[in-house]
Residue, then its C-alpha position, 0 to 999 in steps of 0.5 A: m499500499n503505497f501512500p505519500e511518506k509525508m505531511s501534505v502543505r496544508a496538514k504541516k501549516l494545522f500540525d506547526e499551529l498546534i506544536e505552537k499552541a501546545q506550550d502555551d498557558r491555555s487556560g484562557e480558553w476554558f469555558t466558563q459557568d456563565m457561558f451556559p443558561n441556567l438550565f432550571s430556566v430552560n423553556s421544557e417545551d422547546y425539547g417537547l417537554e411538559g412541566k419543569l426541568e428540574d422535576r424531569s429525570v436526571i438523564i434528560r436533563r443531562s442530554i438538554a446539557t449537553d445541547l446547551m454545551l454544543k450551543a456554547m461551542t458554537d456562539g459567537e461571542n465564546t469561541k473569541k475566547t474558546f477557538t471552538a466554533e473556529i475553522r482552521d486555515g486549510d483543515l477539512l474537517l469541522g468542528i473543534l475540541p473544547m479544551g476540558s480534558n482529565g485534568l484539564g479544564k473540565v467545564f459543563p452544564q449543572y445539570l443537578t439540583d442542590d438536593e442531588l448534588r448534596a446526595s452526590s457528595i456523600t459518595d465523592r462523585k459530583t458531575m464531573s467525575i466521569f471517566s469510560h474506557n469504552s468505544m460507541n458504535y461508529e460503524k452504526l453511526v456511519n452507515c445508518g446516520l444519527r435520524s435512524v436513531i431518533q426514528k428508533c427513539d419515537e418508536k419506543i417512546n410511543e411504545l412505553t408508559d413508563n420510566r423506560k421512555d425517559f431513556y429514549t427521550a434523552v438518546k432522541i434529545a442528545c442526537n438531535a443536538v449532534i445533529d444541530y450542531a453539525h448544522r450550525f458549523s455548516l453555516i459557519a463554512k458557508e459564511e466564511s466561504e464569502n471571504k473575498l480574500l480567499s482563494r477560489e479552491r478555499q471557498s470551493e473546499l468551504l462549501q464542499m464542507a458545509a454541504i457534508a455537515m448539512k447531511v452527516p451525522e444526520y444521516p448515512a455516510e457516502n464516501f470517506h470524507e463524509a465517513v470521517q466527518s460524521i465520526a469527528f462530530f460525533h467524537i467532539a460531541l462525546h468529549a464536550s459533554m464530557n463522554f471520554v472515549s475512544l474511537g475504536r477499530l477505525d480501519r474496519i469502519l472506514n475501508r468500505y469507504l476508502e476502497k471507492e476513493i480514486d485520489k488515495g493521496r486526498a483520503l491521506e490528507i483527510m485522515e491527517c487533519f483528523l489526528i491533528k484535530l483529535a490532539g487539538r487540547l495537545n499539552l508540550s509544556s509543564d512551566y503552567l502546570y498550576e494555571q492549566d488547572h489541577i484535579d478538583f476534590v471529587s472531580s475525577f476518581g473521587m480522590h483528594p485535590y492532586f496534581e496530575d501529569q498533565k501532559a499524559g492526562v491529555n495526551n494519551f488518554l480517551q482517545n485510543i485508536v485500534i487498528g489491524g487484529k482478527t476478525e470475530d470468525g479469528q480472520d485477519s482483518t488488515n485492509e487498505a485503511t489499516y495502511l492509511i492510518l499507519q501512514a497518516v500516524e507515521n507523517v503526523n507523528l503526534v503523541s495523541p491520539g494513541v494508536y494500536v496495532r493489533l498483531h497475530k500470526n497470520s497478520p500480512e508480513e506487508l504489515y509487520r514491516k509497516v508497523a516496525r518502519t513506523i516505530e523506528k520513524t515516530k520514537n512512539n507510536p503505533s503501540v503494539i498488541n499481540d491478538d493470539v495472546m491477548i484475546e485467549a486471554l480475556y476470553r478465559s478471564l472475562i467472557y468464557n460464559e457468554s454465547d458465542e454468537n455474534k449479533k448482526m447490525s442493523c439500522 
């Protein structure tokens, strides 16, 4: 698999800007609570609800808080400080990760009542005590779109008469929030395309990006650019709402779209932009340790305040990508997207996101050679996992009683 072994000009520009920012104090980019409206003053009818929001379940209030966060991220006044509604010069993907992560300026609209906050404090937990090592079903996202999820939620809401409908109501609100976030970025891109100082090529790119954002993640992706943009929007929304989850096996998800692409160099450029975007909170200096936050009481693991290794906490955690490995039936899953992602990792060479390649005795020799070359060049990525050892160990220790049947994905 031959891909360009050097960052594109646009990716290099984005990379250089990121490295410069990563060496400064970026605490000025944090959100503050005054950037959000009081959730309990929000009109519940705007979300198709009746009554006061404080009388609704926590899960519904949290979904509304997600919408408020995403609206704050695309607010013109807020972005003068947070930069979350920016479109970086030359970037091919829309959306900006806010400066909120493990030990680095986590802020989210308050959705708990005073009584709930008092109750949670007894267990040394609060709304910032969120930490996860799961990954969502991005395959379903790009193949089916969020509109299909909303339609299924409507069906369940109409079926149910008990409190279980709150779950589906919350999912519907959150999905609509992500769709609206993408649509707002579409308008931002369209407005920017009207800047007469931009080249015609850049104006055309912005209009294309605006069209993509009006389509995904609401509807299924049809090409590689749309698939990566869909994942980027949803991943940003998850992290912005304190759902710190990883990206999973992206090569398996993206390969069907990559196979359709004629311009593989363009696909690589999109992947380089994607990796740089995920590294948006990069921290390369300890000079501003105190200014750039420490873990507040009960804000992470329910422990006393402590200084965290921010460079590790921000740069390596929570955004892992896995490539290679075996399929569910034990076959090798290496594909063209495996090599594309590896090449992008080699070209960009950032510590975030963490990239893990799964190897086994039947992995192609070409993949072994490519992994070795990438590690030699980056001195850091990817990490290697031995599927022959790990799958058996996990199976024996965790899932030996579970059914071997694999459920088929459906929209």
